[in-house]
N, C-alpha and C positions, 0 to 999 in steps of 0.2 A: 616209574611204576608207582612209587609211593604217592607222587603228586596226583596221578590219575585216580588212585583209590581215595585220596583226600577229597578230590573234586566230586567224585561220585557220592561220598558220604555227605558232603555239604549239600549236594543237589537233593538227595533223599530227605535230609533234615528240612530243607526248605519246602519240599513237596508235602511232607507230613505236617509241617507247621501250617501251610496254607489250607490243607484239608481240615485240620482241627479248628482253624479260625472260621472257615466256611460252615462247618458243622455247628460251632458254638453260636454263630451270629446270624447265619443266613439260611442254611438248609439242614434238614434232619430226615433220616429214614425212619419210617414207622410201619410196623406190620399189625394189621387188625387181628386181635386175638379172640374176640367174642362176637356173637351175632347181634349185638345191641343196635347196630346201624343197618341191618338188612332191610330191604334189598339194595339200598344205596351203596353200602360197602359190605363186602363179604369177609368172613374169616379167611385169612391168607392173602388178602389184598395188601401189597406193599406200596406205601405212599411216600412221595417226596413232599416234605412239608416246608413251607415258606416261614422261616422264623423271624424274618425282617418286618413283616407286615404289621405286627402289633407292637413293634418297638423292641429294643434291647435294653434291659435294665440290670443293674448290679444290686443284688440283695444286701441290705444292711444287716450285719450279724446281730442275732438276738432281738430282731425287730420285724414288724410286718412291712416296714417301709423299704422302698427301693430307690436307687439313684438312676435316673434316666440317662442312658448312654446314647441311644439312637431313638429319635421320636417315632412313634407309630400311631395307629388308630385303634379304637375299640371295635369289636366284632359288630356286624350288622345283623338285622333280623334274617333268619334263614341260613346264615353262614355256618359251615361246618368248621369246628375248631378242634385243635389238639391241645390238651392241657394236662398239667400234673394234678392228679387226684388229691384233694386237700388233706386227706387223712393217711395217705401212704405215698411212698416215692414210686409211683407208677403213672405212666402216661395213658390217658384215655382220649377217645374221640367221640364227640357228640355234636348236635346241632344247636346253635344259639337261637332260641325261640323268642327271647325277650331281653331287653337291656334295662339299665337303671331307670327307675321311675315308672316302668310298665307294671300294670296290674295283670297278674296271670291267674287263670282259672281253667280247670278241666272239668267238664260236665259230661258224664257218661261217655268217656273216652275222647270227647271233642275238645280241642284247645281253643280258648278265648283269650285274646290279648286286648286289654283296655275295653272290654265289653264286646268286642267284635270277633265273630267266628273266623278262624283262620283256615283257609283252603290249603290243604297239605296233601298233594298227590303222591308224595314220597313215603308217607307213613304206612306201617303195616301193623295189623292187629291179628295175632294168632290165637287169642283166647276170646271166645264169644261171651264168656261170663263177665258180668259187670258188678264190681264191688260197690255197694251202696254208700252214699256219703254219710259221714259221721258229724253230727253237730258239735261244734266247739267254739267257744268265745273267739271272736275274730282277732282281738289283741293277743290272746294266748296262742292262737294258731300262728300268727305272724312271728311272735317271739320264739316259739318252739321251732319253727321252720328255720329262722335265721341262725339259731344255735344248734342246728342239726339234731334236734331232739324229737321232731315230729314223728318220725318213723317209729321211735321207741314208744310213742303214745298211741298212734293209730295203726301201725303196722302196714300190711298190704293194702289197706283201704285207701291210701293216698294215691294208688295207681290210677284208678278210673275216675275218681271224683276228688279234685284237689282245689284248695284255695277258697276264696281269692287271697293272694298275697301281693305285696308291692316289692319289686326288686330294689334292694338298697343301692345307694350311691356307690360307684366303683365295682359293682357286681353285675353278673349276667345270669340268665336262667338257661340251662342246657337240658336237652332231652334226646334220647336215642330215637331213631326213626322206627325201630322195632319196639313200639310203645309198650307192649305187654311183656317184654323181656329186656328191660333196660333199667339199671340202677342209675338214676340221674338226679337232677335238682329237686324232683318231687320227694325223693327219699332222704338225700343228704344235704339239702339246702342250696343256697346261692353260691355261685363260683366267683371268687375275687379275681380281678384282672391280673393280679400278680402271678396267678397260676397259669396264665395263658402261655402256650409254647409256640403256636403258629397256626397256619391255615394250609390244609392239604392242597397241593398243586395238581398232581395227577397220579395215576396208578402206574408205576414203572415195572411191576411184576405182580403176578397173581398165581397162587397155587391152591388146590383144594386139599385141605388138611383132613376133611371128613368129620371133624368134631371141633369143639371149642378148645382153644389152647390154654393149658393150665399154667404154662411157664414158657420162657424163651427156649428152653431145652426141647419142648414139644415142637416148636416151629423149626428148629434146626435138624430135626430127624427127617432128613430128605427122603430116606428110603420108605417112609411111611406115607408120603404124599400120595394122594389118589390120582391127581392129574395137575397139569399146568394149564391155566385158563388164559390162553393167548389172546382171546377176543376182548379181554378186560384191560390189557396193557395199553396205556396211552389215554385211557378215559380220564376226563377231568372230574375230580371229586367234588 
């Protein structure tokens, strides 16, 4: 009897260890808490995230450097990415619209990369108002943006007319598909590759919360869900 209990305990320890390893290095579950990616991803969409694709790195304590453990690649143009927000320990999901070396500009809500207008069928604009551009020295603009100070200077005016800026080496530029309701690289600057968590694989579950989630506790209040969106399950993000 004791041997059987020991075997079961060992089996569960192994299972838990495997799950933890898979979660740490290969897959992660993530639930969309805000409407910044609508209509591509909705509040309540539960994603399975591939953490392997951008590589696995071990952070060096008290440093911005990382030790590569498993090689990966950088995001590509138009790819949806999950990342840790640079200024808080929270995971966000946005779309990579530009990579290092790209010149990014938004003119009257239209995105331009390296001077070319980008066709984006997935974007949504819920506000027909257009904030006019504000003239600012280009070098000052670039420096303020890289140091996450541009929003402090220009405020909401960066939303509809932004840039041009050049994405620095080892960084990407991310934006939400719901362009008028997304706090993204226009507001808080470029995203360093060390903050990348992974790429969504597919939606494994979806529920209608009826509002924006303020915390994990909101998502866990099953009794407040309006409905389960079965038709979204299995969609590739």
